[in-house]
C-alpha positions, 0 to 999 in steps of 0.5 A: 500499499503506498502512501497515497491510499494509507489510512489517516490514523488519528493519534492520542491527542487527536482522540477527543470527547464530543464535549471538547470539539466544536463545529463552526459554520463560516458563510459564504459571502458576495463582493465588490457588487458591482462599483464597490471593489475591494470596498463592500460585501454581503454575507449570504445564506446556503452555503458555507465551510464547517471547521471542527476544531478541539484543544490538545496539549502539544502547542501548534496546529494540525490541520487533518483532511478534510471532508466535502468539496475537498481539493489537493490544493487546499494546504494542510500546512497551517502557515498556508491554510486560511482557517489555521492562520486565523485560528493561530493569531487567535491563539497568540492574541489570547495568550493560549499554550495549548495546540489546536486540531482543525478539521475543514469540511469545505462546502464553498468550491474553490475559485467560485467568487463567493469567498471560501477562503474568508469563510474558513478563515472566520470558522478557524478563528470563531472555533478557536475563541469558543474553544477558549471560553469566548474571550473575544467579541466578533469585532476583537477578531477582525485582525485575526481573520484579516490575517487568515484571509491574507494567506489566500489573497496575498494582502489584507482584504476585508470585502469577503471576510468582514461580512462572513465574520459579522453577517450583513452588509459591510464596507470596508476600506481598501487601505486599512481593511480594519476600518469598517462600517456595518450597514443595516438592511431594512428588510429581506433581500432575495438573491439569485446566484448562479455557480458557472463551473470553471474556476478564476484564482483571485490572484489571476483576476487581479493581475489583468486589472489596469493599472490606471483608469480614466479620471471620468471613470473614478467618478461615474463609479464613485457616484454609483457607489454613494447611490447604491449604498444609500438605496441598501439602507433604503431597501430600495432593491430596484436601485440597488440593481440599477447601479450594481450594473454600472461599474466601469472599472473592474467588471468589463475587464474580469467578465472576458474571464466568464465566457457565459457573463454576457448571456447570464446577465441578459437571462437574468434582466429578461426574467424580471431581475433588477440587476446582475453582477459579478460577485468577486473575480467570479465566475459566480454572478448574482441577481438582485430581485424583489420576491424569493418567488421571482428569484427562483424564476430568474435563477432558472433563466440564469442557469439555462443560459449559462448552459447554452454557451457550453458551461455547466452551472450549480445555483441556488436561491438565497437572501443576506444573512445577518448573523455571520459566523456562528456555531454549526 
């Protein structure tokens, strides 16, 4: 039997009673939302990662083989794993001397654009906090989750990880992601979300962005973001959708990476959506609608359009998640 087929055997320290184990759910999130590049993110229901964690006497963090949508590219090295890195910062912050075992149950496809690395990071941080007796509030874990997310993105970005931590809609500064504001939503926000079965890595999607943009486009984007934020506060999804589709800086460039982009967007609008856009670097696309019933109709149209281009797609009806990371 070679190494690849050898069953993994738990050590004595990895055998822990169920009462000493916590399971934490890190939710998926949408980011950018049109003109809000690196600035705006929304936590959503229905998909996420789960981290099982328990303390051990030996210092350090070990990442066990996971379950679910496991991929060979998910690193077991604690220094390169977003959940483990965020957990390590929490241990350091608490001055803890114990070690930690993590097992990741991956529910978010890699490279999908809905915050998979962020979901794992917040789940790892919150699980560690719970095991230590919850010495920190969510606000006090901002540094830890940003550090965890930074392992995947190469720099600190708050537009996925902060919504996944706090829930709801979050505005964050690209220059200082720890500078953030939560934006209250006055009513339910139904969404249709399509996940084309192609993978786009964030670092690659950043590499194609221009170093400079026309001044007028920057002005237009700033205005659209301002109008969109006010519409979010008012629960005016029609205005949100309209301004969400006016990004002139990032989405037009990244759309070239998603072969079904134009077909899916057109199908969403024809089916009655207020607006449709990429989330993050894609390929996931979401549509803002008025009711859950309408979301189901729009979703069917988006999936059918995607498949007509030769790209298979998963999808689901969802809504904004006000809770963020929590026990599974």
